[in-house]
VOVONU-9571 format. One record per residue (C-alpha): residue in three letters; z, y, x; residue number from 1. Coordinates in pm, whole numbers, padded with zeros to 5 digits. Layout:
<node><aa>Ala</aa><z>Z</z><y>Y</y><x>X</x><i>NUM</i></node>
...
***
This chain:
<node><aa>Met</aa><z>-03086</z><y>-00454</y><x>-01713</x><i>1</i></node>
<node><aa>Ala</aa><z>-02772</z><y>-00626</y><x>-01587</x><i>2</i></node>
<node><aa>Arg</aa><z>-02448</z><y>-00515</y><x>-01747</x><i>3</i></node>
<node><aa>Lys</aa><z>-02240</z><y>-00291</y><x>-01524</x><i>4</i></node>
<node><aa>Pro</aa><z>-01907</z><y>-00455</y><x>-01435</x><i>5</i></node>
<node><aa>Gln</aa><z>-01616</z><y>-00328</y><x>-01644</x><i>6</i></node>
<node><aa>Pro</aa><z>-01239</z><y>-00351</y><x>-01591</x><i>7</i></node>
<node><aa>Ser</aa><z>-01050</z><y>-00619</y><x>-01780</x><i>8</i></node>
<node><aa>Arg</aa><z>-00769</z><y>-00388</y><x>-01888</x><i>9</i></node>
<node><aa>His</aa><z>-00645</z><y>-00030</y><x>-01874</x><i>10</i></node>
<node><aa>Phe</aa><z>-00282</z><y>00076</y><x>-01835</x><i>11</i></node>
<node><aa>Ser</aa><z>-00221</z><y>00410</y><x>-02008</x><i>12</i></node>
<node><aa>Gly</aa><z>00102</z><y>00605</y><x>-02021</x><i>13</i></node>
<node><aa>His</aa><z>00128</z><y>00840</y><x>-01723</x><i>14</i></node>
<node><aa>Ser</aa><z>00053</z><y>01208</y><x>-01780</x><i>15</i></node>
<node><aa>Asp</aa><z>-00081</z><y>01281</y><x>-01430</x><i>16</i></node>
<node><aa>Trp</aa><z>-00262</z><y>01107</y><x>-01144</x><i>17</i></node>
<node><aa>Val</aa><z>-00132</z><y>00774</y><x>-01019</x><i>18</i></node>
<node><aa>Gln</aa><z>-00071</z><y>00783</y><x>-00643</x><i>19</i></node>
<node><aa>Ser</aa><z>00085</z><y>00443</y><x>-00567</x><i>20</i></node>
<node><aa>Leu</aa><z>00084</z><y>00082</y><x>-00684</x><i>21</i></node>
<node><aa>Ala</aa><z>00275</z><y>-00237</y><x>-00613</x><i>22</i></node>
<node><aa>Ile</aa><z>00273</z><y>-00584</y><x>-00771</x><i>23</i></node>
<node><aa>Ser</aa><z>00583</z><y>-00803</y><x>-00784</x><i>24</i></node>
<node><aa>Pro</aa><z>00589</z><y>-01117</y><x>-00567</x><i>25</i></node>
<node><aa>Asp</aa><z>00558</z><y>-01341</y><x>-00875</x><i>26</i></node>
<node><aa>Gly</aa><z>00253</z><y>-01147</y><x>-00992</x><i>27</i></node>
<node><aa>Arg</aa><z>00401</z><y>-01060</y><x>-01329</x><i>28</i></node>
<node><aa>Val</aa><z>00487</z><y>-00692</y><x>-01295</x><i>29</i></node>
<node><aa>Leu</aa><z>00278</z><y>-00395</y><x>-01187</x><i>30</i></node>
<node><aa>Ala</aa><z>00461</z><y>-00084</y><x>-01068</x><i>31</i></node>
<node><aa>Ser</aa><z>00282</z><y>00252</y><x>-01071</x><i>32</i></node>
<node><aa>Gly</aa><z>00397</z><y>00584</y><x>-00930</x><i>33</i></node>
<node><aa>Ser</aa><z>00252</z><y>00911</y><x>-01052</x><i>34</i></node>
<node><aa>Asn</aa><z>00236</z><y>01283</y><x>-00996</x><i>35</i></node>
<node><aa>Asp</aa><z>00425</z><y>01309</y><x>-01326</x><i>36</i></node>
<node><aa>His</aa><z>00730</z><y>01212</y><x>-01115</x><i>37</i></node>
<node><aa>Ser</aa><z>00781</z><y>00881</y><x>-01298</x><i>38</i></node>
<node><aa>Ile</aa><z>00746</z><y>00513</y><x>-01214</x><i>39</i></node>
<node><aa>Arg</aa><z>00627</z><y>00272</y><x>-01478</x><i>40</i></node>
<node><aa>Leu</aa><z>00666</z><y>-00105</y><x>-01482</x><i>41</i></node>
<node><aa>Trp</aa><z>00394</z><y>-00297</y><x>-01664</x><i>42</i></node>
<node><aa>Asn</aa><z>00349</z><y>-00654</y><x>-01781</x><i>43</i></node>
<node><aa>Leu</aa><z>00041</z><y>-00746</y><x>-01580</x><i>44</i></node>
<node><aa>Ala</aa><z>-00071</z><y>-01010</y><x>-01829</x><i>45</i></node>
<node><aa>Thr</aa><z>-00044</z><y>-00805</y><x>-02148</x><i>46</i></node>
<node><aa>Gly</aa><z>-00060</z><y>-00443</y><x>-02029</x><i>47</i></node>
<node><aa>Ala</aa><z>00266</z><y>-00355</y><x>-02207</x><i>48</i></node>
<node><aa>Cys</aa><z>00490</z><y>-00094</y><x>-02046</x><i>49</i></node>
<node><aa>Leu</aa><z>00821</z><y>-00265</y><x>-01973</x><i>50</i></node>
<node><aa>Gln</aa><z>01021</z><y>00027</y><x>-01837</x><i>51</i></node>
<node><aa>Thr</aa><z>00997</z><y>00384</y><x>-01713</x><i>52</i></node>
<node><aa>Leu</aa><z>01203</z><y>00480</y><x>-01409</x><i>53</i></node>
<node><aa>Ser</aa><z>01290</z><y>00849</y><x>-01397</x><i>54</i></node>
<node><aa>Gly</aa><z>01487</z><y>01055</y><x>-01150</x><i>55</i></node>
<node><aa>His</aa><z>01250</z><y>01163</y><x>-00875</x><i>56</i></node>
<node><aa>Glu</aa><z>01167</z><y>01533</y><x>-00867</x><i>57</i></node>
<node><aa>Gly</aa><z>00832</z><y>01501</y><x>-00692</x><i>58</i></node>
<node><aa>Asn</aa><z>00511</z><y>01300</y><x>-00676</x><i>59</i></node>
<node><aa>Ile</aa><z>00564</z><y>00927</y><x>-00620</x><i>60</i></node>
<node><aa>Leu</aa><z>00393</z><y>00855</y><x>-00289</x><i>61</i></node>
<node><aa>Ala</aa><z>00489</z><y>00494</y><x>-00210</x><i>62</i></node>
<node><aa>Leu</aa><z>00623</z><y>00183</y><x>-00384</x><i>63</i></node>
<node><aa>Ala</aa><z>00736</z><y>-00155</y><x>-00254</x><i>64</i></node>
<node><aa>Phe</aa><z>00888</z><y>-00461</y><x>-00420</x><i>65</i></node>
<node><aa>Ala</aa><z>01162</z><y>-00655</y><x>-00242</x><i>66</i></node>
<node><aa>Pro</aa><z>01045</z><y>-01008</y><x>-00153</x><i>67</i></node>
<node><aa>Asn</aa><z>01274</z><y>-01162</y><x>-00418</x><i>68</i></node>
<node><aa>Gly</aa><z>01145</z><y>-00921</y><x>-00682</x><i>69</i></node>
<node><aa>Ala</aa><z>01496</z><y>-00802</y><x>-00767</x><i>70</i></node>
<node><aa>Ser</aa><z>01450</z><y>-00444</y><x>-00654</x><i>71</i></node>
<node><aa>Leu</aa><z>01186</z><y>-00177</y><x>-00608</x><i>72</i></node>
<node><aa>Ala</aa><z>01178</z><y>00096</y><x>-00344</x><i>73</i></node>
<node><aa>Ser</aa><z>01009</z><y>00428</y><x>-00414</x><i>74</i></node>
<node><aa>Ala</aa><z>00942</z><y>00735</y><x>-00203</x><i>75</i></node>
<node><aa>Ala</aa><z>00850</z><y>01078</y><x>-00336</x><i>76</i></node>
<node><aa>Ser</aa><z>00769</z><y>01430</y><x>-00228</x><i>77</i></node>
<node><aa>Asp</aa><z>01128</z><y>01527</y><x>-00319</x><i>78</i></node>
<node><aa>His</aa><z>01231</z><y>01393</y><x>00024</x><i>79</i></node>
<node><aa>Thr</aa><z>01409</z><y>01086</y><x>-00112</x><i>80</i></node>
<node><aa>Ile</aa><z>01376</z><y>00711</y><x>-00113</x><i>81</i></node>
<node><aa>Arg</aa><z>01524</z><y>00535</y><x>-00416</x><i>82</i></node>
<node><aa>Leu</aa><z>01624</z><y>00171</y><x>-00443</x><i>83</i></node>
<node><aa>Trp</aa><z>01601</z><y>00053</y><x>-00804</x><i>84</i></node>
<node><aa>Ser</aa><z>01772</z><y>-00264</y><x>-00926</x><i>85</i></node>
<node><aa>Leu</aa><z>01537</z><y>-00442</y><x>-01166</x><i>86</i></node>
<node><aa>Arg</aa><z>01790</z><y>-00704</y><x>-01281</x><i>87</i></node>
<node><aa>Arg</aa><z>02100</z><y>-00489</y><x>-01331</x><i>88</i></node>
<node><aa>Ala</aa><z>02141</z><y>-00173</y><x>-01535</x><i>89</i></node>
<node><aa>Arg</aa><z>02264</z><y>00069</y><x>-01269</x><i>90</i></node>
<node><aa>Ala</aa><z>02161</z><y>00397</y><x>-01115</x><i>91</i></node>
<node><aa>Pro</aa><z>01934</z><y>00374</y><x>-00811</x><i>92</i></node>
<node><aa>Arg</aa><z>02066</z><y>00413</y><x>-00459</x><i>93</i></node>
<node><aa>Ile</aa><z>01931</z><y>00739</y><x>-00318</x><i>94</i></node>
<node><aa>Ile</aa><z>01838</z><y>00785</y><x>00047</x><i>95</i></node>
<node><aa>Glu</aa><z>01791</z><y>01149</y><x>00132</x><i>96</i></node>
<node><aa>Gln</aa><z>01541</z><y>01258</y><x>00397</x><i>97</i></node>
<node><aa>Pro</aa><z>01586</z><y>01637</y><x>00390</x><i>98</i></node>
<node><aa>Asp</aa><z>01356</z><y>01709</y><x>00685</x><i>99</i></node>
<node><aa>Ala</aa><z>01073</z><y>01468</y><x>00607</x><i>100</i></node>
<node><aa>Thr</aa><z>00857</z><y>01320</y><x>00332</x><i>101</i></node>
<node><aa>Val</aa><z>00812</z><y>00944</y><x>00333</x><i>102</i></node>
<node><aa>Trp</aa><z>00454</z><y>00825</y><x>00283</x><i>103</i></node>
<node><aa>Gly</aa><z>00490</z><y>00457</y><x>00374</x><i>104</i></node>
<node><aa>Leu</aa><z>00732</z><y>00186</y><x>00255</x><i>105</i></node>
<node><aa>His</aa><z>00736</z><y>-00190</y><x>00305</x><i>106</i></node>
<node><aa>Phe</aa><z>00997</z><y>-00465</y><x>00280</x><i>107</i></node>
<node><aa>Ala</aa><z>00998</z><y>-00735</y><x>00546</x><i>108</i></node>
<node><aa>Pro</aa><z>00892</z><y>-01063</y><x>00382</x><i>109</i></node>
<node><aa>Asn</aa><z>01205</z><y>-01231</y><x>00522</x><i>110</i></node>
<node><aa>Gly</aa><z>01420</z><y>-00976</y><x>00339</x><i>111</i></node>
<node><aa>Ser</aa><z>01584</z><y>-00829</y><x>00649</x><i>112</i></node>
<node><aa>Trp</aa><z>01460</z><y>-00469</y><x>00642</x><i>113</i></node>
<node><aa>Leu</aa><z>01295</z><y>-00192</y><x>00448</x><i>114</i></node>
<node><aa>Ala</aa><z>01066</z><y>00011</y><x>00675</x><i>115</i></node>
<node><aa>Ser</aa><z>00962</z><y>00371</y><x>00615</x><i>116</i></node>
<node><aa>Gly</aa><z>00714</z><y>00606</y><x>00779</x><i>117</i></node>
<node><aa>Ala</aa><z>00752</z><y>00980</y><x>00739</x><i>118</i></node>
<node><aa>Thr</aa><z>00612</z><y>01322</y><x>00813</x><i>119</i></node>
<node><aa>Asp</aa><z>00860</z><y>01369</y><x>01098</x><i>120</i></node>
<node><aa>Ala</aa><z>00654</z><y>01106</y><x>01287</x><i>121</i></node>
<node><aa>Arg</aa><z>00937</z><y>00850</y><x>01282</x><i>122</i></node>
<node><aa>Val</aa><z>00948</z><y>00486</y><x>01174</x><i>123</i></node>
<node><aa>Arg</aa><z>01287</z><y>00385</y><x>01035</x><i>124</i></node>
<node><aa>Leu</aa><z>01457</z><y>00067</y><x>00917</x><i>125</i></node>
<node><aa>Trp</aa><z>01695</z><y>00057</y><x>00621</x><i>126</i></node>
<node><aa>His</aa><z>01920</z><y>-00210</y><x>00480</x><i>127</i></node>
<node><aa>Pro</aa><z>01720</z><y>-00348</y><x>00187</x><i>128</i></node>
<node><aa>Ser</aa><z>02016</z><y>-00354</y><x>-00055</x><i>129</i></node>
<node><aa>Thr</aa><z>02254</z><y>-00077</y><x>00049</x><i>130</i></node>
<node><aa>Gly</aa><z>02002</z><y>00173</y><x>00184</x><i>131</i></node>
<node><aa>Lys</aa><z>02206</z><y>00217</y><x>00502</x><i>132</i></node>
<node><aa>Leu</aa><z>02006</z><y>00340</y><x>00800</x><i>133</i></node>
<node><aa>Leu</aa><z>01980</z><y>00054</y><x>01049</x><i>134</i></node>
<node><aa>Gly</aa><z>01792</z><y>00248</y><x>01313</x><i>135</i></node>
<node><aa>Glu</aa><z>01468</z><y>00402</y><x>01427</x><i>136</i></node>
<node><aa>Val</aa><z>01200</z><y>00165</y><x>01553</x><i>137</i></node>
<node><aa>Gly</aa><z>01006</z><y>00440</y><x>01726</x><i>138</i></node>
<node><aa>Ser</aa><z>00777</z><y>00734</y><x>01666</x><i>139</i></node>
<node><aa>His</aa><z>00419</z><y>00859</y><x>01674</x><i>140</i></node>
<node><aa>Asp</aa><z>00275</z><y>01191</y><x>01789</x><i>141</i></node>
<node><aa>Asp</aa><z>00206</z><y>01302</y><x>01432</x><i>142</i></node>
<node><aa>Glu</aa><z>00300</z><y>01221</y><x>01072</x><i>143</i></node>
<node><aa>Val</aa><z>00340</z><y>00850</y><x>00992</x><i>144</i></node>
<node><aa>Thr</aa><z>00147</z><y>00766</y><x>00676</x><i>145</i></node>
<node><aa>Ser</aa><z>00177</z><y>00389</y><x>00641</x><i>146</i></node>
<node><aa>Val</aa><z>00383</z><y>00087</y><x>00747</x><i>147</i></node>
<node><aa>Ala</aa><z>00333</z><y>-00286</y><x>00698</x><i>148</i></node>
<node><aa>Phe</aa><z>00519</z><y>-00599</y><x>00810</x><i>149</i></node>
<node><aa>Ser</aa><z>00332</z><y>-00910</y><x>00913</x><i>150</i></node>
<node><aa>Pro</aa><z>00375</z><y>-01211</y><x>00681</x><i>151</i></node>
<node><aa>Ala</aa><z>00614</z><y>-01373</y><x>00930</x><i>152</i></node>
<node><aa>Ser</aa><z>00812</z><y>-01046</y><x>00966</x><i>153</i></node>
<node><aa>His</aa><z>00783</z><y>-01061</y><x>01346</x><i>154</i></node>
<node><aa>Leu</aa><z>00563</z><y>-00750</y><x>01368</x><i>155</i></node>
<node><aa>Leu</aa><z>00577</z><y>-00409</y><x>01206</x><i>156</i></node>
<node><aa>Ala</aa><z>00261</z><y>-00199</y><x>01204</x><i>157</i></node>
<node><aa>Ser</aa><z>00271</z><y>00178</y><x>01164</x><i>158</i></node>
<node><aa>Gly</aa><z>-00025</z><y>00413</y><x>01118</x><i>159</i></node>
<node><aa>Ala</aa><z>-00024</z><y>00788</y><x>01168</x><i>160</i></node>
<node><aa>Asn</aa><z>-00222</z><y>01108</y><x>01178</x><i>161</i></node>
<node><aa>Asp</aa><z>-00228</z><y>01077</y><x>01559</x><i>162</i></node>
<node><aa>Glu</aa><z>-00520</z><y>00836</y><x>01496</x><i>163</i></node>
<node><aa>Thr</aa><z>-00331</z><y>00530</y><x>01623</x><i>164</i></node>
<node><aa>Val</aa><z>-00173</z><y>00216</y><x>01489</x><i>165</i></node>
<node><aa>Arg</aa><z>00137</z><y>00090</y><x>01669</x><i>166</i></node>
<node><aa>Leu</aa><z>00262</z><y>-00268</y><x>01659</x><i>167</i></node>
<node><aa>Trp</aa><z>00635</z><y>-00315</y><x>01701</x><i>168</i></node>
<node><aa>Glu</aa><z>00799</z><y>-00650</y><x>01781</x><i>169</i></node>
<node><aa>Met</aa><z>01081</z><y>-00737</y><x>01547</x><i>170</i></node>
<node><aa>Pro</aa><z>01377</z><y>-00753</y><x>01550</x><i>171</i></node>
<node><aa>Ala</aa><z>01392</z><y>-00583</y><x>01891</x><i>172</i></node>
<node><aa>Gly</aa><z>01171</z><y>-00292</y><x>01785</x><i>173</i></node>
<node><aa>Arg</aa><z>00980</z><y>-00303</y><x>02115</x><i>174</i></node>
<node><aa>Leu</aa><z>00638</z><y>-00140</y><x>02118</x><i>175</i></node>
<node><aa>Ala</aa><z>00399</z><y>-00431</y><x>02166</x><i>176</i></node>
<node><aa>Arg</aa><z>00059</z><y>-00262</y><x>02139</x><i>177</i></node>
<node><aa>Val</aa><z>-00120</z><y>00058</y><x>02046</x><i>178</i></node>
<node><aa>Leu</aa><z>-00450</z><y>00024</y><x>01860</x><i>179</i></node>
<node><aa>Asp</aa><z>-00680</z><y>00314</y><x>01948</x><i>180</i></node>
<node><aa>Gly</aa><z>-01032</z><y>00378</y><x>01828</x><i>181</i></node>
<node><aa>His</aa><z>-00996</z><y>00574</y><x>01505</x><i>182</i></node>
<node><aa>Phe</aa><z>-01146</z><y>00921</y><x>01479</x><i>183</i></node>
<node><aa>Gly</aa><z>-00916</z><y>01044</y><x>01207</x><i>184</i></node>
<node><aa>Gly</aa><z>-00566</z><y>00993</y><x>01078</x><i>185</i></node>
<node><aa>Val</aa><z>-00471</z><y>00646</y><x>00958</x><i>186</i></node>
<node><aa>Asn</aa><z>-00396</z><y>00623</y><x>00584</x><i>187</i></node>
<node><aa>Ala</aa><z>-00355</z><y>00254</y><x>00500</x><i>188</i></node>
<node><aa>Leu</aa><z>-00263</z><y>-00077</y><x>00664</x><i>189</i></node>
<node><aa>Ala</aa><z>-00266</z><y>-00440</y><x>00551</x><i>190</i></node>
<node><aa>Phe</aa><z>-00212</z><y>-00770</y><x>00731</x><i>191</i></node>
<node><aa>Ser</aa><z>-00419</z><y>-01067</y><x>00620</x><i>192</i></node>
<node><aa>Pro</aa><z>-00213</z><y>-01342</y><x>00449</x><i>193</i></node>
<node><aa>Asp</aa><z>-00228</z><y>-01560</y><x>00762</x><i>194</i></node>
<node><aa>Gly</aa><z>-00117</z><y>-01266</y><x>00980</x><i>195</i></node>
<node><aa>Arg</aa><z>-00416</z><y>-01289</y><x>01213</x><i>196</i></node>
<node><aa>Leu</aa><z>-00596</z><y>-00973</y><x>01103</x><i>197</i></node>
<node><aa>Leu</aa><z>-00487</z><y>-00615</y><x>01050</x><i>198</i></node>
<node><aa>Ala</aa><z>-00708</z><y>-00396</y><x>00832</x><i>199</i></node>
<node><aa>Val</aa><z>-00684</z><y>-00019</y><x>00879</x><i>200</i></node>
<node><aa>Gly</aa><z>-00830</z><y>00259</y><x>00663</x><i>201</i></node>
<node><aa>Ser</aa><z>-00876</z><y>00605</y><x>00811</x><i>202</i></node>
<node><aa>Asn</aa><z>-00980</z><y>00965</y><x>00753</x><i>203</i></node>
<node><aa>Asp</aa><z>-01296</z><y>00888</y><x>00952</x><i>204</i></node>
<node><aa>Tyr</aa><z>-01435</z><y>00709</y><x>00641</x><i>205</i></node>
<node><aa>Leu</aa><z>-01415</z><y>00370</y><x>00815</x><i>206</i></node>
<node><aa>Val</aa><z>-01221</z><y>00046</y><x>00785</x><i>207</i></node>
<node><aa>Arg</aa><z>-01144</z><y>-00139</y><x>01105</x><i>208</i></node>
<node><aa>Leu</aa><z>-01038</z><y>-00501</y><x>01140</x><i>209</i></node>
<node><aa>Trp</aa><z>-00823</z><y>-00585</y><x>01441</x><i>210</i></node>
<node><aa>Asn</aa><z>-00722</z><y>-00916</y><x>01596</x><i>211</i></node>
<node><aa>Val</aa><z>-00343</z><y>-00902</y><x>01583</x><i>212</i></node>
<node><aa>Glu</aa><z>-00285</z><y>-01142</y><x>01871</x><i>213</i></node>
<node><aa>Thr</aa><z>-00522</z><y>-00979</y><x>02122</x><i>214</i></node>
<node><aa>Gly</aa><z>-00543</z><y>-00624</y><x>01990</x><i>215</i></node>
<node><aa>Gly</aa><z>-00923</z><y>-00651</y><x>01997</x><i>216</i></node>
<node><aa>Leu</aa><z>-01144</z><y>-00473</y><x>01746</x><i>217</i></node>
<node><aa>Leu</aa><z>-01331</z><y>-00735</y><x>01543</x><i>218</i></node>
<node><aa>His</aa><z>-01530</z><y>-00532</y><x>01289</x><i>219</i></node>
<node><aa>Thr</aa><z>-01593</z><y>-00176</y><x>01179</x><i>220</i></node>
<node><aa>Leu</aa><z>-01673</z><y>-00155</y><x>00809</x><i>221</i></node>
<node><aa>Ala</aa><z>-01886</z><y>00147</y><x>00715</x><i>222</i></node>
<node><aa>Gly</aa><z>-01987</z><y>00253</y><x>00367</x><i>223</i></node>
<node><aa>His</aa><z>-01740</z><y>00507</y><x>00233</x><i>224</i></node>
<node><aa>Asp</aa><z>-01841</z><y>00874</y><x>00231</x><i>225</i></node>
<node><aa>Glu</aa><z>-01485</z><y>01010</y><x>00231</x><i>226</i></node>
<node><aa>Met</aa><z>-01149</z><y>00908</y><x>00373</x><i>227</i></node>
<node><aa>Val</aa><z>-01015</z><y>00560</y><x>00301</x><i>228</i></node>
<node><aa>Arg</aa><z>-00683</z><y>00580</y><x>00111</x><i>229</i></node>
<node><aa>Gly</aa><z>-00601</z><y>00218</y><x>00027</x><i>230</i></node>
<node><aa>Ile</aa><z>-00641</z><y>-00132</y><x>00171</x><i>231</i></node>
<node><aa>Ala</aa><z>-00556</z><y>-00476</y><x>00030</x><i>232</i></node>
<node><aa>Phe</aa><z>-00632</z><y>-00842</y><x>00100</x><i>233</i></node>
<node><aa>Ser</aa><z>-00668</z><y>-01100</y><x>-00176</x><i>234</i></node>
<node><aa>Gly</aa><z>-00407</z><y>-01374</y><x>-00184</x><i>235</i></node>
<node><aa>Asp</aa><z>-00630</z><y>-01624</y><x>-00004</x><i>236</i></node>
<node><aa>Gly</aa><z>-00752</z><y>-01366</y><x>00248</x><i>237</i></node>
<node><aa>Gly</aa><z>-01114</z><y>-01416</y><x>00147</x><i>238</i></node>
<node><aa>Val</aa><z>-01165</z><y>-01062</y><x>00016</x><i>239</i></node>
<node><aa>Leu</aa><z>-01064</z><y>-00726</y><x>00161</x><i>240</i></node>
<node><aa>Val</aa><z>-01069</z><y>-00423</y><x>-00066</x><i>241</i></node>
<node><aa>Ser</aa><z>-01090</z><y>-00060</y><x>00048</x><i>242</i></node>
<node><aa>Ala</aa><z>-01031</z><y>00245</y><x>-00170</x><i>243</i></node>
<node><aa>Gly</aa><z>-01210</z><y>00566</y><x>-00082</x><i>244</i></node>
<node><aa>Tyr</aa><z>-01179</z><y>00929</y><x>-00178</x><i>245</i></node>
<node><aa>Asp</aa><z>-01553</z><y>00910</y><x>-00246</x><i>246</i></node>
<node><aa>Gly</aa><z>-01464</z><y>00753</y><x>-00581</x><i>247</i></node>
<node><aa>Thr</aa><z>-01555</z><y>00397</y><x>-00482</x><i>248</i></node>
<node><aa>Val</aa><z>-01378</z><y>00069</y><x>-00417</x><i>249</i></node>
<node><aa>Arg</aa><z>-01558</z><y>-00163</y><x>-00178</x><i>250</i></node>
<node><aa>Leu</aa><z>-01511</z><y>-00538</y><x>-00152</x><i>251</i></node>
<node><aa>Trp</aa><z>-01566</z><y>-00699</y><x>00187</x><i>252</i></node>
<node><aa>Gln</aa><z>-01574</z><y>-01046</y><x>00337</x><i>253</i></node>
<node><aa>Pro</aa><z>-01340</z><y>-01005</y><x>00635</x><i>254</i></node>
<node><aa>Gln</aa><z>-01487</z><y>-01285</y><x>00844</x><i>255</i></node>
<node><aa>Thr</aa><z>-01842</z><y>-01148</y><x>00839</x><i>256</i></node>
<node><aa>Ala</aa><z>-01783</z><y>-00777</y><x>00758</x><i>257</i></node>
<node><aa>Arg</aa><z>-02034</z><y>-00813</y><x>00474</x><i>258</i></node>
<node><aa>Cys</aa><z>-01996</z><y>-00582</y><x>00175</x><i>259</i></node>
<node><aa>Leu</aa><z>-01973</z><y>-00806</y><x>-00133</x><i>260</i></node>
<node><aa>Gly</aa><z>-01987</z><y>-00533</y><x>-00395</x><i>261</i></node>
<node><aa>Val</aa><z>-01892</z><y>-00180</y><x>-00494</x><i>262</i></node>
<node><aa>Leu</aa><z>-01697</z><y>-00044</y><x>-00791</x><i>263</i></node>
<node><aa>Asp</aa><z>-01787</z><y>00317</y><x>-00867</x><i>264</i></node>
<node><aa>Ser</aa><z>-01658</z><y>00383</y><x>-01220</x><i>265</i></node>
<node><aa>Phe</aa><z>-01399</z><y>00640</y><x>-01109</x><i>266</i></node>
<node><aa>Ser</aa><z>-01395</z><y>01009</y><x>-01194</x><i>267</i></node>
<node><aa>Gly</aa><z>-01233</z><y>01107</y><x>-00863</x><i>268</i></node>
<node><aa>Gly</aa><z>-01092</z><y>00975</y><x>-00541</x><i>269</i></node>
<node><aa>Val</aa><z>-00924</z><y>00634</y><x>-00542</x><i>270</i></node>
<node><aa>Asn</aa><z>-00564</z><y>00646</y><x>-00422</x><i>271</i></node>
<node><aa>Ala</aa><z>-00435</z><y>00289</y><x>-00422</x><i>272</i></node>
<node><aa>Val</aa><z>-00531</z><y>-00075</y><x>-00470</x><i>273</i></node>
<node><aa>Ala</aa><z>-00314</z><y>-00386</y><x>-00510</x><i>274</i></node>
<node><aa>Phe</aa><z>-00403</z><y>-00754</y><x>-00544</x><i>275</i></node>
<node><aa>Ala</aa><z>-00186</z><y>-00982</y><x>-00753</x><i>276</i></node>
<node><aa>Pro</aa><z>-00056</z><y>-01276</y><x>-00546</x><i>277</i></node>
<node><aa>Gly</aa><z>-00201</z><y>-01612</y><x>-00633</x><i>278</i></node>
<node><aa>Asp</aa><z>-00517</z><y>-01486</y><x>-00800</x><i>279</i></node>
<node><aa>Ala</aa><z>-00783</z><y>-01223</y><x>-00755</x><i>280</i></node>
<node><aa>Ser</aa><z>-00664</z><y>-00970</y><x>-01016</x><i>281</i></node>
<node><aa>Leu</aa><z>-00701</z><y>-00624</y><x>-00867</x><i>282</i></node>
<node><aa>Ala</aa><z>-00519</z><y>-00308</y><x>-00980</x><i>283</i></node>
<node><aa>Ile</aa><z>-00680</z><y>00027</y><x>-00897</x><i>284</i></node>
<node><aa>Ala</aa><z>-00537</z><y>00380</y><x>-00922</x><i>285</i></node>
<node><aa>Ala</aa><z>-00757</z><y>00689</y><x>-00890</x><i>286</i></node>
<node><aa>Asn</aa><z>-00723</z><y>01062</y><x>-00958</x><i>287</i></node>
<node><aa>Asp</aa><z>-00655</z><y>00966</y><x>-01315</x><i>288</i></node>
<node><aa>Pro</aa><z>-00344</z><y>00882</y><x>-01521</x><i>289</i></node>
<node><aa>Val</aa><z>-00499</z><y>00548</y><x>-01622</x><i>290</i></node>
<node><aa>Ile</aa><z>-00481</z><y>00234</y><x>-01405</x><i>291</i></node>
<node><aa>Gln</aa><z>-00761</z><y>-00021</y><x>-01410</x><i>292</i></node>
<node><aa>Leu</aa><z>-00709</z><y>-00397</y><x>-01380</x><i>293</i></node>
<node><aa>Trp</aa><z>-01000</z><y>-00616</y><x>-01275</x><i>294</i></node>
<node><aa>His</aa><z>-00995</z><y>-00995</y><x>-01304</x><i>295</i></node>
<node><aa>Ala</aa><z>-01182</z><y>-01205</y><x>-01049</x><i>296</i></node>
<node><aa>Ala</aa><z>-01459</z><y>-01293</y><x>-01293</x><i>297</i></node>
<node><aa>Asp</aa><z>-01530</z><y>-00923</y><x>-01352</x><i>298</i></node>
<node><aa>Leu</aa><z>-01549</z><y>-00821</y><x>-00986</x><i>299</i></node>
<node><aa>Pro</aa><z>-01896</z><y>-00783</y><x>-00830</x><i>300</i></node>
<node><aa>Leu</aa><z>-01851</z><y>-01062</y><x>-00576</x><i>301</i></node>
***
């Protein structure tokens, strides 16, 4: 009998479920956000905990590294966004959102903006260093759950519980296109590294791949038995990963929509996935305090 694939490493230290993950642009640091209200920074190569960031008074729902790796943005159920300096010992800048909870965060790759999506259905832009509100890009008809900039920073995608994805032209903030076709709220978004594809995970158990230029639906990826919570492309764009609340992570070939393999060693729903840039190391967070790291050689590809 063939040996069942096993993770390369486990990251242990949180005392409650891990909800969010992010990997630094240089691929050296893994950030994890938990329902224990803390953020931990890990050495991706050794598994050592480098630092614990405390201060939030709610579950950590979203994390994003600045493109230069010098800061980390976090959003929590305490209605705040915090901007943490990772190179200077100083208190984080706190952005208060008293009437909304932020579920989605993403820095523009060109460093110009930090985007947020919140339960008040609005998409906002913040100064990436000062946290000053720069403006509202637009809104949906229901809670915004996810945001993602294209690799060239010329488009911002937002997904919401109104079952749509909206593409906004930057820097003008003009609505360029609405992607319809989902039969449930949108939970996760990811652009391919070349910016040509947009992958979307939804409450309808499906992953859809869209042509960014035309707005056409290219593929519908079926296989999950519960909502899809996380989406990530590998650094070369050759693998797309989807995380489901059915307790599985599925690996897909985006060009053909073929399922390459399934990871199912999780005790509960999977909340987040993140690929390390430059290689195929994959971090996975489920309804568990422990994070799994899978190297390319250990993935069922």
